[in-house]
C-alpha positions as CSV (number, residue, x, y, z in Angstrom):
1,M,69.4,-59.8,-71.7
2,T,66.3,-57.6,-72.2
3,H,64.6,-55.6,-69.5
4,S,61.7,-58.0,-69.9
5,S,63.6,-61.1,-69.2
6,W,65.6,-59.4,-66.4
7,L,62.3,-58.4,-64.6
8,I,60.9,-61.9,-65.0
9,R,64.1,-63.4,-63.4
10,Y,64.1,-60.7,-60.7
11,G,60.5,-61.7,-59.9
12,I,61.4,-65.4,-59.6
13,F,64.4,-64.4,-57.5
14,L,62.1,-62.4,-55.1
15,F,59.7,-65.4,-54.9
16,V,62.5,-67.8,-54.1
17,C,63.9,-65.5,-51.4
18,G,60.5,-65.3,-49.8
19,L,60.0,-69.0,-50.0
20,T,63.5,-69.6,-48.5
21,G,62.8,-67.1,-45.7
22,F,59.5,-68.8,-44.9
23,A,61.1,-72.3,-45.0
24,S,63.8,-71.2,-42.6
25,N,61.2,-70.2,-39.9
26,P,57.5,-71.0,-40.9
27,S,56.1,-69.8,-37.6
28,A,57.5,-66.3,-37.8
29,A,58.2,-65.6,-41.5
30,A,54.8,-65.8,-43.2
31,T,55.3,-62.2,-44.3
32,A,58.4,-63.3,-46.2
33,L,56.4,-65.7,-48.3
34,I,53.6,-63.1,-48.8
35,S,55.9,-60.3,-49.8
36,G,58.1,-62.5,-52.0
37,A,55.1,-63.9,-53.8
38,T,53.4,-60.5,-54.2
39,F,56.3,-58.5,-55.4
40,G,57.8,-61.4,-57.3
41,G,54.6,-61.8,-59.1
42,L,54.2,-58.1,-59.8
43,S,57.8,-58.0,-61.2
44,V,56.9,-60.9,-63.5
45,V,53.8,-59.1,-64.7
46,W,55.9,-55.9,-65.3
47,G,58.4,-58.1,-67.3
48,I,55.7,-59.5,-69.4
49,L,54.2,-56.1,-70.1
50,V,57.6,-54.6,-70.9
51,G,58.1,-57.5,-73.4
52,K,54.8,-56.7,-75.0
53,G,55.8,-53.1,-75.5
54,V,53.5,-51.5,-72.8
55,R,55.3,-48.2,-72.3
56,F,54.3,-47.4,-68.7
57,A,55.4,-50.9,-67.5
58,K,59.1,-50.1,-67.4
59,W,58.5,-46.9,-65.3
60,A,56.1,-48.8,-63.0
61,A,58.7,-51.5,-62.6
62,L,61.4,-48.9,-61.8
63,A,59.1,-47.2,-59.2
64,T,58.4,-50.6,-57.7
65,C,62.1,-51.5,-57.5
66,I,63.0,-48.1,-56.0
67,M,60.3,-48.5,-53.3
68,L,61.5,-52.1,-52.6
69,S,65.1,-50.9,-52.3
70,G,64.0,-48.4,-49.7
71,V,62.0,-51.1,-47.8
72,F,64.8,-53.7,-48.0
73,S,67.4,-51.1,-46.9
74,W,65.5,-50.4,-43.8
75,R,64.6,-54.0,-43.1
76,S,68.2,-55.1,-43.7
77,F,69.6,-52.4,-41.3
78,M,67.1,-53.5,-38.6
79,S,67.8,-57.2,-39.1
80,W,71.6,-56.8,-38.9
81,K,71.1,-54.6,-35.8
82,A,69.1,-57.4,-34.3
83,V,71.8,-60.0,-35.2
84,A,74.4,-57.7,-33.6
85,T,72.5,-57.9,-30.3
86,G,72.3,-61.7,-30.4
87,A,68.9,-62.3,-32.0
88,P,68.7,-65.4,-34.2
89,K,68.0,-63.5,-37.4
90,L,71.1,-64.3,-39.5
91,I,69.2,-66.0,-42.3
92,A,66.5,-63.3,-42.5
93,A,69.2,-60.5,-42.5
94,S,71.1,-62.3,-45.2
95,L,68.1,-62.9,-47.4
96,I,66.9,-59.3,-47.0
97,T,70.3,-58.0,-47.9
98,L,70.4,-60.2,-50.9
99,M,67.0,-58.9,-52.0
100,L,68.3,-55.3,-51.5
101,L,71.2,-56.0,-53.8
102,G,69.0,-57.6,-56.4
103,S,66.6,-54.6,-56.2
104,L,69.5,-52.1,-56.6
105,A,70.8,-54.1,-59.6
106,T,67.4,-54.1,-61.1
107,V,67.1,-50.3,-60.7
108,A,70.5,-49.9,-62.3
109,R,69.5,-52.2,-65.2
110,L,66.2,-50.4,-65.8
111,L,67.9,-47.0,-65.9
112,R,70.0,-48.2,-68.9
113,K,68.5,-46.9,-72.1
114,K,69.1,-50.1,-74.0
115,A,67.0,-53.1,-73.2
């Protein structure tokens, strides 16, 4: 799989995770939909640009994924901490952790020299 197609699939994955998070709690998870759509869409754009040979796009995608990994690490930790104290955040914690794993896999994939 090329870096381009990986990034497009990653973008769709982020969007689906955001949509799932929103669907699980529409009154409190609007940010899940907004962030999933925003960063999912951005990842799809990076994938398209990488596919067209735009050189900076791979590095911009890598920077975006590293930043998202940091954010998802923090949010995952805080969500699981809330779950441990009895807060009803199991779905959110699970989705954020899944997004973290997807982001780390994307960082690893982009660091490979071969597309």
